[in-house]
C-alpha positions in Angstrom: 29.0 -45.1 56.6 31.1 -42.4 58.3 32.6 -39.5 56.4 31.9 -36.7 58.8 32.7 -33.2 57.6 35.1 -32.4 60.5 37.5 -34.1 62.7 36.1 -32.6 65.9 32.8 -31.2 67.1 31.6 -29.2 70.1 28.8 -31.6 70.6 28.6 -35.3 69.6 25.1 -36.8 70.1 25.0 -40.6 70.2 21.6 -41.6 68.7 19.5 -39.6 66.3 15.9 -40.6 67.2 13.6 -38.4 69.2 16.1 -37.3 71.9 19.1 -36.9 69.7 17.1 -34.8 67.3 15.3 -32.8 70.0 18.6 -31.9 71.7 20.2 -31.1 68.3 17.3 -28.8 67.2 17.0 -27.1 70.6 20.8 -26.3 70.5 20.2 -24.4 67.3 17.6 -22.3 69.2 20.0 -21.3 72.0 21.0 -17.6 71.4 24.8 -17.3 71.4 25.5 -20.9 70.9 27.6 -21.4 67.7 29.0 -24.9 68.3 29.4 -27.6 65.7 27.0 -30.5 66.3 27.3 -34.1 65.0 24.5 -36.7 65.4 25.7 -40.3 65.0 22.8 -42.7 64.1 23.4 -46.4 63.6 20.1 -47.0 61.8 18.7 -44.1 59.8 15.6 -46.1 59.1 14.8 -46.1 62.8 13.2 -49.5 62.3 13.6 -50.7 65.9 13.9 -47.3 67.6 11.6 -46.7 70.5 10.5 -43.6 68.7 9.1 -45.7 65.9 7.2 -48.1 68.2 5.7 -45.4 70.4 1.9 -45.1 71.1 2.4 -41.3 70.9 0.4 -40.1 73.8 0.7 -37.2 76.3 -0.7 -36.9 79.8 -0.7 -34.4 82.6 -1.5 -37.2 85.1 1.8 -37.7 86.9 2.3 -37.6 90.7 5.5 -35.6 90.7 5.1 -31.8 90.1 8.1 -31.6 87.9 6.9 -34.3 85.6 3.6 -32.4 85.4 5.4 -29.2 84.5 7.4 -31.1 81.8 4.2 -32.5 80.3 2.4 -29.1 80.4 5.2 -27.6 78.4 4.9 -30.6 76.0 1.3 -29.7 75.5 2.2 -26.1 74.9 4.8 -27.1 72.4 2.4 -29.4 70.5 -0.3 -26.8 70.3 2.1 -24.2 69.1 4.3 -26.4 67.0 4.3 -24.3 63.9 5.4 -21.2 65.9 8.2 -23.1 67.7 9.4 -24.4 64.3 9.6 -20.9 62.9 6.2 -20.5 61.4 7.2 -21.5 57.9 4.4 -22.4 55.5 5.7 -25.9 55.1 5.5 -26.6 58.9 2.4 -28.7 59.7 0.1 -28.5 62.7 0.4 -31.5 64.9 -2.7 -33.6 65.0 -4.1 -34.3 68.5 -7.0 -36.2 70.0 -7.8 -35.4 73.6 -9.6 -38.5 74.8 -7.7 -38.3 78.1 -6.3 -41.0 80.4 -8.6 -42.9 82.7 -6.8 -44.4 85.7 -9.2 -47.0 87.3 -8.7 -47.8 91.0 -10.0 -51.2 92.4 -8.6 -50.7 95.9 -9.2 -48.0 98.5 -5.4 -47.5 98.7 -5.1 -46.7 95.0 -8.2 -44.6 95.0 -6.6 -42.5 97.8 -3.4 -42.3 95.7 -5.4 -41.1 92.7 -7.1 -38.4 94.8 -3.7 -37.2 96.1 -2.3 -37.1 92.6 -5.3 -35.2 91.3 -4.8 -32.5 93.9 -1.1 -32.2 92.9 -2.0 -32.0 89.2 -4.7 -29.4 89.6 -2.3 -27.3 91.7 0.0 -27.3 88.6 -2.8 -26.2 86.3 -4.0 -29.5 85.0 -7.7 -30.3 84.6 -7.8 -33.7 86.1 -11.0 -34.8 87.7 -11.4 -37.4 90.5 -14.5 -39.5 89.6 -16.7 -41.8 91.7 -17.9 -45.1 90.2 -21.3 -43.4 89.4 -19.6 -40.5 87.6 -17.5 -42.9 85.5 -20.6 -44.9 84.5 -22.5 -41.7 83.6 -19.7 -40.5 81.3 -18.7 -43.9 79.9 -21.5 -46.4 80.3 -19.6 -49.1 78.3 -17.3 -49.9 81.3 -17.9 -52.9 83.6 -17.2 -51.3 87.0 -18.2 -53.9 89.6 -14.7 -53.9 91.0 -13.9 -50.2 90.5 -14.1 -47.6 93.3 -12.9 -44.4 91.7 -10.9 -43.0 88.7 -8.9 -40.0 87.5 -9.6 -38.5 84.1 -8.5 -35.4 82.2 -9.9 -34.3 78.8 -7.6 -31.3 78.4 -4.1 -31.6 76.8 -4.2 -35.4 77.3 -4.4 -38.1 74.7 -2.9 -38.8 71.3 -0.6 -36.5 69.4 1.3 -37.0 66.1 4.7 -37.7 67.6 6.1 -39.1 64.4 5.7 -35.7 62.7 7.2 -34.0 65.7 10.3 -36.2 65.4 10.5 -35.7 61.7 10.6 -31.9 62.1 13.0 -32.0 65.0 15.4 -33.8 62.6 14.6 -31.8 59.5 14.9 -28.4 61.2 18.1 -29.4 63.0 19.7 -30.3 59.7 18.3 -27.2 58.0 20.0 -25.2 60.9 23.4 -26.8 60.3 23.4 -29.9 62.4 25.3 -32.8 60.7 23.8 -36.3 60.8 25.9 -39.3 59.8 25.0 -43.0 59.4 27.6 -44.7 61.7 27.9 -46.1 65.2 30.0 -45.1 68.2 31.9 -48.2 69.3 34.3 -46.7 71.9 35.3 -43.6 73.7 38.7 -42.3 74.8 38.9 -40.5 78.1 41.7 -38.1 79.3 44.3 -39.4 81.7 42.3 -38.2 84.8 39.1 -40.0 83.5 37.2 -36.7 83.8 36.5 -36.0 80.1 35.7 -37.9 76.9 38.2 -36.5 74.4 37.3 -38.7 71.4 34.7 -41.2 70.1 35.6 -43.9 67.7 33.1 -44.9 65.0 32.5 -48.3 63.4 33.7 -46.9 60.1 37.1 -46.3 61.7 36.9 -42.5 62.1 37.9 -40.9 65.3 36.1 -37.7 66.3 37.1 -35.2 68.8 34.3 -33.9 71.1 33.7 -31.1 73.5 30.5 -32.7 74.9 29.0 -36.2 74.4 25.3 -36.7 74.7 24.0 -40.2 75.3 20.7 -40.3 73.4 20.8 -44.0 72.7 17.4 -45.1 74.0 17.4 -48.7 75.2 21.1 -49.0 74.2 22.0 -46.2 76.7 23.8 -48.6 79.1 26.2 -49.7 76.3 26.9 -46.1 75.4 27.5 -45.2 79.1 29.7 -48.2 79.5 32.1 -46.9 76.8 32.9 -44.0 79.2 33.2 -46.4 82.2 29.8 -45.3 83.5 27.2 -47.7 85.0 23.6 -46.7 84.0 20.6 -48.7 85.3 18.7 -48.4 82.0 17.7 -51.6 80.3 15.5 -52.6 77.4 12.1 -54.0 78.4 9.5 -55.3 76.0 6.2 -53.6 75.6 3.4 -55.1 73.5 0.9 -53.2 71.3 -2.2 -54.4 69.6 -4.5 -52.7 67.1 -7.9 -54.3 67.1 -11.3 -53.9 65.4 -14.5 -54.4 67.4 -17.7 -56.0 66.1 -19.6 -53.6 68.3 -17.8 -50.2 68.1 -18.3 -47.9 71.1 -20.6 -44.9 70.7 -17.9 -42.5 72.0 -14.2 -42.2 72.5 -12.5 -44.8 74.6 -10.1 -42.9 76.9 -6.7 -44.3 77.4 -7.8 -46.6 80.1 -5.3 -48.0 82.6 -6.9 -51.2 83.9 -5.9 -52.6 87.3 -4.8 -55.7 85.4 -1.9 -53.7 83.9 -3.4 -53.6 80.4 -4.2 -50.2 78.8 -6.5 -49.5 75.9 -7.7 -46.6 73.9 -9.4 -45.3 70.8 -7.2 -45.4 67.7 -9.0 -43.8 64.8 -11.8 -46.2 63.8 -10.0 -49.0 65.6 -8.7 -49.5 69.2 -5.3 -49.9 70.6 -4.2 -52.0 73.6 -0.9 -52.7 75.2 1.2 -53.3 78.2 4.1 -55.3 79.6 4.3 -59.1 79.9 3.6 -60.5 83.3 7.2 -61.6 83.5 9.1 -58.4 82.6 12.8 -59.2 82.4 15.6 -57.1 80.9 16.1 -58.2 77.3 18.8 -57.9 74.6 18.9 -54.7 72.5 18.0 -56.7 69.4 15.4 -59.0 71.0 12.0 -58.2 69.4 10.6 -61.7 69.6 6.8 -61.7 70.0 5.1 -63.9 72.5 1.8 -64.6 70.7 0.3 -66.4 73.7 0.0 -63.1 75.6 -3.1 -61.9 73.6 -5.2 -64.9 74.7 -3.7 -65.2 78.2 -3.5 -61.6 79.3 -4.7 -58.8 77.0 -8.0 -60.0 75.5 -9.4 -61.3 78.9 -8.7 -57.9 80.5 -10.1 -55.9 77.6 -13.3 -58.0 77.4 -13.8 -57.9 81.2 -13.5 -54.1 81.4 -15.5 -53.4 78.2 -18.0 -56.2 77.6 -18.7 -54.8 74.1 -15.2 -56.0 73.3 -16.1 -59.7 73.6 -15.9 -59.8 69.8 -12.7 -58.2 68.6 -10.1 -59.0 65.9 -6.4 -58.1 66.1 -5.4 -56.3 62.8 -1.8 -55.3 63.8 0.6 -56.0 66.6 4.2 -55.2 67.5 6.7 -55.2 70.3 9.0 -52.3 71.1 11.4 -51.5 73.9 11.1 -49.2 76.9 14.4 -47.6 78.0 13.5 -48.7 81.5 15.2 -47.0 84.5 15.3 -49.9 86.9 16.0 -47.5 89.9 12.9 -45.4 89.7 11.4 -45.3 86.2 12.3 -41.6 85.8 14.6 -40.0 83.3 18.4 -39.6 83.9 19.3 -36.1 82.6 22.5 -34.0 82.8 26.2 -34.3 83.5 28.0 -37.2 85.0 29.6 -36.2 88.3 33.0 -37.5 87.3 33.1 -37.6 83.5 32.0 -34.0 83.3 31.4 -33.6 79.5 29.3 -36.8 79.3 25.6 -35.8 79.3 22.6 -38.2 79.8 19.3 -38.1 78.0 18.2 -41.5 79.1 15.8 -43.8 81.0 12.4 -42.3 80.1 10.6 -45.6 80.8 7.8 -44.9 78.4 7.5 -41.2 79.0 10.1 -40.2 76.4 8.1 -38.9 73.4 5.9 -36.6 75.4 8.8 -35.3 77.5 11.1 -34.7 74.6 10.2 -31.0 74.1 11.0 -30.0 77.7 13.9 -32.4 78.2 15.5 -31.6 74.9 15.3 -27.9 75.7 16.8 -28.4 79.2 19.7 -30.4 77.9 20.4 -27.8 75.2 20.4 -25.1 77.9 22.8 -27.1 80.0 25.2 -27.5 77.1 24.9 -23.9 75.8 24.9 -22.1 79.2 26.0 -24.6 81.8 22.7 -24.3 83.6 19.0 -25.1 83.2 17.1 -21.8 82.5 13.5 -22.8 81.8 12.7 -25.8 84.1 15.1 -26.9 86.8 15.7 -30.5 85.8 18.4 -31.1 88.4 16.3 -33.7 90.3 16.8 -36.0 87.3 20.6 -35.8 87.6 22.9 -38.8 87.7 23.8 -38.0 91.4 20.7 -39.8 92.5 21.9 -42.9 90.6 25.3 -42.8 92.2 23.7 -42.4 95.6 20.8 -44.9 95.0 18.3 -42.3 95.8 15.0 -42.6 94.0 13.1 -39.6 92.5 9.6 -40.9 93.0 6.9 -41.0 90.4 3.8 -43.1 91.3 2.0 -42.8 87.9 4.1 -45.2 85.8 2.4 -47.3 83.1 
């Protein structure tokens, strides 16, 4: 543990999973930025990191134009991954599977919301279609649609991508470009007398590291990291369940990532299928609570799956896990950028399940902010901490 190469760094990143590594790599891509970067990761195996438990999907179907723009850059990044990573012969293409998201509406109100969102998405260049019940049935005859009025679906740049490989290469190329990673844990922060700047972080190993900027990339632990700087952050760990299942009667075509009105979602997963969602009772949990409620499959998930796709009456769970969303309890949108008082403390937090797909654009934006003091590609200011301080929501209707 410990043993950093230097006693101070221009940037100290707390957490080395998808966001710590995205920010670190993007900083090495900022022309003119020559700062020393340290990434502190408490568990280099990433066993319980949200990055490791992700379902690794991307969608254009948000209701907020800025979230759509973020996702559209994510799709561009995924498709051009080798070019972004320098085009070296060892850089892989990222596998993708564009089965799309299928939002099903069982009320006139939600159908109207989907229609409004579809218009916003197409205005931003997305290919979302608003479908009637008959159109859904024609394209996907395996659904039971008695209670469904309409849906939104998009088969372009929407579905699965290999987020694990993207993370691996963010980290690998950051290190290749000079970023230092250490296995340690930040346990406290020292502020200046005015309380306007973090001057040092103290590590579990006993080392004290001077810092120019601190980036909170702690995932579900973000509230604890913010608390070290005296900052309150409304981001809490929430459990999300995932099941991989085999079907006795496989479908004859891809199952889109279907968001059922029950709150259960399901999709194609290779030759198998994946389903998931929150428990009905969705409390904040401890950072290390990965206890699995085995009753949920019988009481919630399987009934919803078999109701929506009758062919799934006979299915067998072959794998299951529970991970954590870093859940922003204010508005389920990210918290990005500087704190308004502790000016060198930067947030990369609260993605509420959108984190992996948003990491290319958000990592780039945070790197721009650190290197140049401003966002240069997408203006991410609406995600700022000011809205947290003022209790003003940044609305996103399409939260799963």
